[in-house]
C-alpha positions as CSV (number, residue, x, y, z in Angstrom):
1,X,54.5,-200.7,81.4
2,X,53.4,-204.1,80.6
3,X,51.9,-203.0,77.6
4,X,54.4,-200.6,76.3
5,X,57.4,-202.8,76.7
6,X,56.0,-205.2,74.1
7,X,55.5,-202.9,71.5
8,X,59.7,-203.4,71.3
9,X,59.9,-205.4,68.3
10,X,57.1,-203.5,66.5
11,X,58.9,-200.2,67.5
12,X,62.7,-201.8,66.1
13,X,61.0,-202.4,62.8
14,X,59.4,-198.9,61.9
15,X,62.3,-196.9,63.3
16,X,64.8,-199.1,60.9
17,X,62.4,-198.5,58.2
18,X,61.7,-194.9,59.1
19,X,65.7,-194.1,59.8
20,X,67.3,-195.9,57.0
21,X,68.4,-192.7,54.9
22,X,69.1,-190.7,58.0
23,X,71.5,-193.2,59.4
24,X,73.0,-193.9,55.9
25,X,73.7,-190.1,55.3
26,X,75.0,-189.9,59.4
27,X,77.2,-192.8,58.9
28,X,78.4,-191.1,55.7
29,X,79.5,-187.9,57.4
30,X,80.9,-189.6,60.7
31,X,83.1,-191.3,58.3
32,X,84.4,-188.3,56.3
33,X,84.3,-186.0,59.6
34,X,86.8,-189.2,60.9
35,X,86.6,-188.0,64.9
36,X,89.4,-188.6,67.3
37,X,86.8,-188.9,70.4
38,X,82.8,-188.8,70.8
39,X,81.1,-187.2,73.5
40,X,77.9,-188.4,75.1
41,X,75.5,-186.6,77.2
42,X,72.5,-188.1,79.3
43,X,70.8,-188.7,82.4
44,X,68.8,-192.0,83.6
45,X,67.7,-194.7,81.5
46,X,69.3,-192.6,78.4
47,X,72.8,-192.8,80.0
48,X,72.7,-196.3,80.6
49,X,71.8,-196.2,76.5
50,X,75.0,-194.2,76.0
51,X,77.1,-196.4,78.2
52,X,75.8,-199.2,75.6
53,X,77.0,-196.5,72.9
54,X,80.3,-196.1,74.7
55,X,81.5,-200.1,74.2
56,X,79.7,-200.3,71.0
57,X,81.8,-197.5,69.1
58,X,84.8,-198.3,71.1
59,X,84.9,-202.0,70.5
60,X,83.8,-201.8,66.9
61,X,85.3,-198.5,65.7
62,X,88.3,-197.7,68.0
63,X,87.3,-193.9,68.8
64,X,87.5,-193.2,72.4
65,X,83.8,-192.5,73.9
66,X,83.8,-189.7,77.0
67,X,80.9,-189.4,79.0
68,X,80.2,-185.7,79.4
69,X,78.5,-184.5,82.7
70,X,75.5,-182.1,82.1
71,X,76.6,-180.0,85.2
72,X,79.7,-179.1,83.8
73,X,77.3,-176.5,81.7
74,X,74.6,-176.2,83.4
75,X,76.2,-175.9,87.0
76,X,79.6,-174.7,86.7
77,X,78.8,-172.9,83.3
78,X,82.6,-173.7,81.8
79,X,82.8,-173.6,78.4
80,X,83.6,-176.9,76.5
81,X,87.4,-176.9,74.9
82,X,88.9,-179.6,72.1
83,X,85.2,-180.5,70.9
84,X,85.5,-178.7,67.2
85,X,84.0,-181.2,64.7
86,X,83.8,-183.9,67.2
87,X,80.2,-186.0,67.8
88,X,78.6,-184.8,70.8
89,X,75.8,-187.3,71.2
90,X,72.8,-186.4,73.4
91,X,70.0,-188.9,74.4
92,X,67.2,-187.8,75.6
93,X,63.2,-189.2,75.5
94,X,61.8,-186.2,76.1
95,X,64.0,-183.9,74.8
96,X,63.3,-181.3,77.6
97,X,65.5,-181.4,80.6
98,X,67.5,-178.4,81.1
99,X,71.0,-179.4,82.1
100,X,71.0,-181.1,78.7
101,X,69.7,-177.9,76.7
102,X,72.1,-176.6,78.3
103,X,75.1,-178.7,77.2
104,X,73.4,-178.8,73.4
105,X,74.0,-174.8,73.6
106,X,77.6,-175.5,74.9
107,X,78.8,-178.1,72.6
108,X,77.4,-175.9,69.6
109,X,79.1,-172.8,70.7
110,X,82.5,-175.3,71.0
111,X,82.1,-176.2,67.4
112,X,80.9,-179.6,68.1
113,X,78.7,-181.9,66.1
114,X,75.5,-182.3,68.3
115,X,73.2,-184.9,67.5
116,X,70.2,-185.5,69.4
117,X,68.4,-189.3,69.9
118,X,65.0,-187.8,71.0
119,X,61.9,-189.5,70.9
120,X,60.1,-186.1,70.9
121,X,61.1,-184.5,67.6
122,X,59.7,-181.2,68.5
123,X,61.4,-180.8,71.6
124,X,63.7,-177.7,72.6
125,X,66.7,-180.1,72.2
126,X,65.2,-181.6,68.9
127,X,65.5,-177.3,67.8
128,X,69.1,-177.5,69.3
129,X,70.9,-180.2,67.6
130,X,72.5,-180.1,64.1
131,X,71.1,-183.8,63.6
132,X,68.3,-185.6,65.0
133,X,67.7,-188.9,65.1
134,X,63.6,-190.0,65.7
135,X,63.5,-192.8,68.0
136,X,59.9,-193.6,67.0
137,X,58.4,-195.1,69.9
138,X,55.5,-193.2,70.0
139,X,53.7,-191.9,73.1
140,X,54.8,-193.4,76.6
141,X,52.8,-193.0,79.4
142,X,54.4,-195.0,81.5
143,X,56.8,-193.2,84.3
144,X,59.4,-195.8,83.8
145,X,61.1,-196.1,80.0
146,X,61.2,-199.0,78.4
147,X,60.3,-198.8,74.8
148,X,61.9,-195.7,74.0
149,X,65.0,-197.3,76.0
150,X,64.7,-200.0,73.7
151,X,64.0,-197.7,70.6
152,X,67.5,-195.9,71.5
153,X,69.6,-199.2,71.7
154,X,68.2,-200.0,68.7
155,X,69.0,-196.4,66.8
156,X,72.4,-196.7,68.1
157,X,73.2,-200.4,66.9
158,X,71.5,-199.4,63.5
159,X,73.9,-196.0,63.3
160,X,77.1,-198.2,64.4
161,X,76.3,-200.9,61.6
162,X,75.9,-198.2,58.7
163,X,79.3,-196.5,60.3
164,X,81.3,-199.8,60.5
165,X,79.9,-200.8,57.0
166,X,80.1,-204.2,58.1
167,X,77.7,-206.7,56.6
168,X,77.3,-208.7,60.1
169,X,76.6,-205.7,61.8
170,X,73.7,-204.5,59.1
171,X,72.2,-208.1,59.0
172,X,72.1,-208.0,62.9
173,X,70.5,-205.2,63.0
174,X,67.7,-206.2,60.5
175,X,66.7,-209.2,62.4
176,X,66.2,-207.3,66.0
177,X,62.3,-206.9,65.4
178,X,61.7,-210.9,65.2
179,X,64.6,-211.2,67.8
180,X,62.7,-208.7,70.2
181,X,59.3,-210.4,69.7
182,X,61.0,-213.6,70.4
183,X,62.2,-212.2,73.5
184,X,59.3,-211.2,75.0
185,X,57.6,-214.4,74.5
186,X,60.5,-215.8,77.0
187,X,58.8,-216.9,80.4
188,X,61.4,-215.1,83.0
189,X,58.8,-215.7,86.1
190,X,61.1,-217.7,87.6
191,X,63.2,-214.6,88.0
192,X,60.7,-212.7,89.7
193,X,59.5,-215.3,91.9
194,X,63.5,-215.2,93.0
195,X,63.6,-211.6,94.0
196,X,59.6,-211.4,95.4
197,X,61.6,-210.7,98.9
198,X,65.0,-209.4,97.9
199,X,66.0,-206.1,99.9
200,X,69.1,-205.8,98.2
201,X,70.7,-207.2,95.0
202,X,73.8,-207.0,92.3
203,X,72.9,-206.7,89.0
204,X,75.9,-207.9,86.4
205,X,77.0,-207.0,82.9
206,X,80.4,-206.0,81.3
207,X,80.9,-204.1,78.0
208,X,77.8,-204.2,75.8
209,X,75.7,-205.7,78.6
210,X,77.0,-203.1,81.3
211,X,74.3,-200.5,80.4
212,X,71.7,-203.4,80.6
213,X,72.9,-204.3,84.2
214,X,72.6,-200.1,85.0
215,X,68.9,-200.0,83.5
216,X,67.9,-203.0,85.2
217,X,69.1,-202.0,88.4
218,X,67.4,-198.5,88.0
219,X,64.7,-200.1,87.4
220,X,64.3,-202.8,89.9
221,X,64.7,-199.7,92.4
222,X,61.9,-197.3,90.9
223,X,59.4,-200.0,89.9
224,X,60.2,-202.8,93.0
225,X,61.4,-200.8,95.8
226,X,64.8,-202.7,95.8
227,X,68.3,-201.8,96.8
228,X,70.1,-202.7,93.2
229,X,73.3,-202.1,92.2
230,X,74.8,-202.9,89.0
231,X,78.7,-203.7,88.8
232,X,81.2,-204.8,85.6
233,X,81.5,-208.2,86.1
234,X,85.0,-207.0,86.5
235,X,84.4,-204.3,89.3
236,X,82.5,-206.9,91.7
237,X,85.0,-208.2,93.2
238,X,87.3,-205.6,94.0
239,X,85.0,-204.9,97.1
240,X,81.4,-205.7,96.5
241,X,81.5,-209.4,96.9
242,X,82.1,-208.8,100.9
243,X,78.2,-207.7,100.9
244,X,77.0,-211.1,99.5
245,X,75.8,-213.1,102.2
246,X,73.8,-216.7,102.0
247,X,70.9,-215.9,100.0
248,X,72.1,-212.5,98.2
249,X,70.5,-212.4,94.9
250,X,72.3,-211.4,91.7
251,X,70.8,-211.3,88.0
252,X,73.9,-211.4,85.4
253,X,73.5,-210.3,81.9
254,X,76.5,-212.1,80.3
255,X,77.9,-210.2,77.3
256,X,78.2,-212.3,74.2
257,X,82.0,-212.0,73.3
258,X,85.3,-211.8,74.9
259,X,84.2,-209.7,77.5
260,X,82.5,-213.1,78.6
261,X,86.1,-214.4,79.8
262,X,85.9,-215.4,83.3
263,X,82.4,-215.4,83.9
264,X,82.4,-219.1,85.3
265,X,85.0,-218.3,87.6
266,X,82.8,-215.7,89.2
267,X,79.6,-217.3,89.6
268,X,81.2,-220.2,91.3
269,X,82.6,-217.4,93.8
270,X,79.3,-216.3,94.4
271,X,77.9,-219.6,94.7
272,X,80.5,-220.5,97.4
273,X,79.0,-217.6,99.3
274,X,75.4,-219.4,98.9
275,X,74.4,-216.2,96.5
276,X,70.9,-217.2,94.3
277,X,71.8,-216.2,91.3
278,X,69.7,-215.7,87.8
279,X,71.8,-215.8,85.0
280,X,70.2,-214.3,81.0
281,X,70.6,-217.0,78.6
282,X,73.5,-218.7,80.9
283,X,73.5,-222.6,81.9
284,X,75.5,-223.2,85.2
285,X,74.8,-225.8,87.6
286,X,73.0,-224.1,90.7
287,X,71.5,-220.9,88.7
288,X,68.6,-220.1,87.5
289,X,68.7,-219.9,83.5
290,X,66.7,-217.3,81.7
291,X,66.1,-217.8,78.3
292,X,67.1,-216.0,75.0
293,X,66.3,-216.3,71.5
294,X,68.7,-218.2,69.2
295,X,70.9,-216.3,66.7
296,X,72.0,-213.4,69.3
297,X,75.3,-211.5,68.4
298,X,77.2,-209.8,70.8
299,X,75.3,-206.6,69.7
300,X,71.7,-207.7,69.6
301,X,71.8,-209.6,72.8
302,X,72.2,-207.3,75.2
303,X,68.9,-205.3,73.7
304,X,66.9,-208.8,73.6
305,X,67.8,-209.1,77.5
306,X,66.9,-206.0,78.4
307,X,63.5,-206.7,76.4
308,X,62.9,-209.9,78.3
309,X,64.1,-208.1,81.7
310,X,60.6,-205.7,81.4
311,X,58.7,-208.2,81.6
312,X,60.3,-209.7,84.6
313,X,60.5,-206.2,86.4
314,X,57.0,-205.8,85.5
315,X,55.7,-208.8,87.2
316,X,57.9,-208.3,90.6
317,X,56.1,-204.7,91.0
318,X,52.9,-206.3,91.1
319,X,54.0,-209.1,93.6
320,X,55.5,-206.4,95.7
321,X,52.2,-204.3,95.6
322,X,54.1,-201.4,93.8
323,X,52.3,-199.8,90.5
324,X,54.8,-200.1,88.2
325,X,53.5,-197.1,85.8
326,X,53.5,-195.0,88.9
327,X,56.7,-195.1,91.1
328,X,56.7,-193.0,94.0
329,X,58.0,-189.6,94.1
330,X,58.9,-190.0,90.2
331,X,57.5,-187.8,87.2
332,X,58.2,-188.8,83.5
333,X,60.0,-185.5,82.6
334,X,62.7,-185.2,85.3
335,X,63.6,-181.4,85.0
336,X,66.9,-181.3,87.0
337,X,69.8,-178.8,86.4
């Protein structure tokens, strides 16, 4: 897991160069299509990437994004309506989960433009899709996905930059390899020490960092045996805060845009309950600040955050006596229906 996560910057560089023409062509087709809605379909870490895609598309392109539950096709067998000529984005590292394959088939029957973001371009999902975006992450042997998740975020950011044709967005994506190398070099070991004895914790994000919080919470569960729950910074005060007692740990991934409004007040509320708090890139009194590279914008910051986090959670897993490469009761390809 550690070795694979460390490849994030190299994967980002290779992917950007390899997919340049494909992304330009896909973005041009999407502009011509002028969709009224975008659908995403994924599970696990890939669905957390879809959360990032939702906020990216809705904030940059102002197009509503709907997460399509795979079970609508795989369990209920319901025909899909109102998808004619609308993008249906499936995200999967393996491209072999039966529920996603059935969802792809149903979307094609409904007339959607089926786009697969897949690491395995020879997978059944790639065969079903009209357009395949290769993640170019290479083999990933650790059960816990890391570089393939980073690769998915990079590909989504690349597509959004081309789709909007915004120079700032395009320039930010070209800087990603260097930013990810810098993020990997950051020392977040103090965060692992803070969480060494945790039984439960909250992971907070909002907007473009919500999917990162979801991914971090999953990794804390599967590699370190911590009951970690992800919440939006806007939602955590609506009930979940009641669980916070003295010493309760929180890991916060602040967005780098207007969604950060109110963060100071939320941090102070948790400090008032004597919580232990680590903040990615944040500078708050009585909290642990986890360093981030400079020159991050709202789109690239979440990707750099998860790059640094993977080193933290790998160290945490080993500290707690787990094998991060072989989480209990998990396998690389999860064949849900």
